[in-house]
N, C-alpha and C positions, 0 to 999 in steps of 0.2 A: 595111527595116532593113538597115544595113550589117552583114554577118556577119564581116568580117575587117578587119584593119589598125586595129582599135581598141586603145586603151590603157585597161585596165579595172582599177579598184580594187575588191576584194571584201572587206568586213569580215567577220570570222569565217570566213575562207576556208580554214582548215586542216583542217576536218572537216565531215561532214554535207552539208547542201544547198550551203553555200558552196564546199566543196572539189569537189563534183560539178559545179557550174556552172563552176568554174575549169578543170576538165578539159575540159569541152565547149568553152569559149571558146578554150582553147589549141589544140585540134584544128582549130578554124575559122581559125586563123592570126592570133590576137590576142596582144598583150602583156598579161600578167596579173600583177597585184600582189595579194598577199593579206596581211592583217594579222590578228593574234590575240594573246591574252594569254600563250600558252604557247610559249616558244621551241622546246621539244622537238617539239611537234606541227607547228610551222611547218617545222622542219628535216626532219621525216619526210615532209611533203608535198613539199618541194623535192627530197628524195632520190628520190621516185617520179617527179617531173616537174622535171628540172633547169632547165628554162626558166622555171619560176615564180620570181617575185621575192617576197621575204618581208620583213615588217617587224613586229617585236614592238611591241605597243601595248595598253595598258589603256584601252579606250574609256570606262570609267566615270570617268576623270579628265580634266577640262577641258584641262589643260596638255598632256596626251598627245595629245588630239585635235588641238589646234593644232599640236603637233609633227609629227603624222602628215601634216597638210595641207602644212606647210612642207617636209617631207622629200619628199613626193610631187611637189609643184610644182617642186622643184629637180631631182629625179632623173628625173622623167617629165613633162616640160613639155607633152607632147602628150596627156596623159591626158584622155579625153573621156567616160568612163563611170564613174559612181559607183554601186556596188551596196551599199546599206545592208542587210546580211544578219545581222550579229552579234546574238545574242539568248540569253538564259538563261530557263529555265522552272523555277520552284520550286513544289513542292507545299506548301501552307500551310493550317494549321488556324486560322482567324481567331478561334476561341474562345480560343486561347492566344496570349499576347503574345510578341513576338520583338524582338530588337535592331533598331532602326530602320535601322541601317547595312545590314542584309541587304536590307530592302525598297528602300532608297534605291539600292543597287547595281543591283538588277533594273530599276528605273525608269530609272536613268542609262544602262545599256547598251541597253535595248530602245527607249527613247523619246528621252531627252535626246541621246544620241550621234547618231542619224540626223538629228535636227533641227539639231543644231549643225554636223555635218559638211556637211549640205546648205547651210547658211548660209555656211560657209567656202568651199565649192567653187563656188557659183553664179557669182561674178565670174570665176573661172578658166574654167569651162565655157562661159561666154558667148563666149569667144574661140577656141573649138575647133570642129573640123568634126564634125558629127553628134553633138552632146553629148546625154547621157542621164543620168537619175537613176532607178534602180530601187530601190523600197522593198519589202522582204519583210515582209508582214503575216501574216495567218493566217485560216483559216476560222473560228477561234474569236473573231475580231473581230465576227462576226455573232451567234454563239450561244456564250456562254462555258461552259467546263468549270469548275465551281465550285471544284474543289480546286487550281486554278492561277489564282487570281483576279487577281493583279498582272500576270501574263503576259498574260492575256486583255484586261485593261484597257489595258495599254500598246499592244497590237496594235490595239485598237479606236481608240485615240487616234492611232496612226500612220496608220491608214487614213484617218481624218478629215483629218489634216494633209496626206496625199498628195493627196486630192481638192482641197483648197485650193491646194496647191502647183501642181498641174496647171492649175488655173484661172488663177492669177496668172502662170504662165510661158507661157500659151497664145500670147502675142504674141512670144515669144522663140524661138530655135532649139532650146531644151532640151526634149526629150521626157521626160515623166514617166510611168513604168510601175509598176504595182503587181503584185507576185507574191504570190498568195494561196494558200499551201500548205494542204492538208488535213493530217491526221496522216501523217507520213512516218517510215519505219523508220530512225531515226537514234539517236544517244545524247543527244538533247535532254533536259536535266534530270538527266543522269548516266548512266554506263554501266549497261546492263541495265534501265533504267527506262522506256525508250520503244522496246521491241522489237516494235512493232505499227505498222500503217498501211501506206500505199502503198510499194511498193519504191522506193528512192531513185533507181535508174537509170531506171525508168519515168517518175517524176515529173520528173526533170531533163531527160530527152529531150523530154517534152511542153512544158516551159518553153521550151527552145530553139526548138522548132517554132513555138510561139505567138509568141515574140519575133521570129522571122524573118518571121512573117506580119503583124507590125506591131500586135499587140493591145496595148491600154493596160492591160487587166486580165487577168492570166494566172491561170487557175484549173485545178483538177484534182479529179475525184471529188467528195468531200464539199464542198469549197470552192466548186465550180461550183454545186452545188445550193443552198448557203447564200447565195451572192451573188445568186441569183435568186429566193429564197424570199420568200413573203409574211410579214407580221408573225405571223399565226396559225401558219404553218408553222414559223417560227423558235421561237415559244413552245413548240410541240409538240416540236421538236428538243431544246430546252433541258431539258424535263421528262424525255425519254428518256435523254439523255446523263448526267443527274445523278440518275437514279433510284437 
């Protein structure tokens, strides 16, 4: 894998896993563009790393995804790496009804956006050197945590899509890589709601190491076990996680 001189777009790159990956790729000598919904968080990230390029974008909206592609293709014509990282995780009690708009937004950001952006960027990536698409799924794609059902369902769907994408692009120059995080100590789901899991620095360092080794599926801790588990083992994991 090329470790430097790439031009990389990371969605949801202002915090959490996305920001940590952005930091690592910057240190390796790459041009990094991050996008996100909150201008203040993007500006905070850029204040820490002035060489970061930022773009405010709500990926739940189709026109803004198209606008992101058009802006990126114009301003960073050598962009060769797309990292579909943006995601939201909501705790839901399915016994109680909620506004469909809330569910729809979670589906749009977690699943619709990466599929749409991939579709938009493929023709552009086919003309680049060392093109790559990295999709961030989850260990929960294998064994869901029942109180975040939409999140788990979207990650399982994105994993399925990634497998098909890799198969269809096998005859092209585009590498398709899946990053499968375990629980990582970030603010996923909201500040103070996800203060457990693997240390972010350890996880992201492992991701970069496996990326440079050329792995197509990048796992860590729980997600490594889940990705290699039998159906019986996954059933047991599900029972323990949701006891």
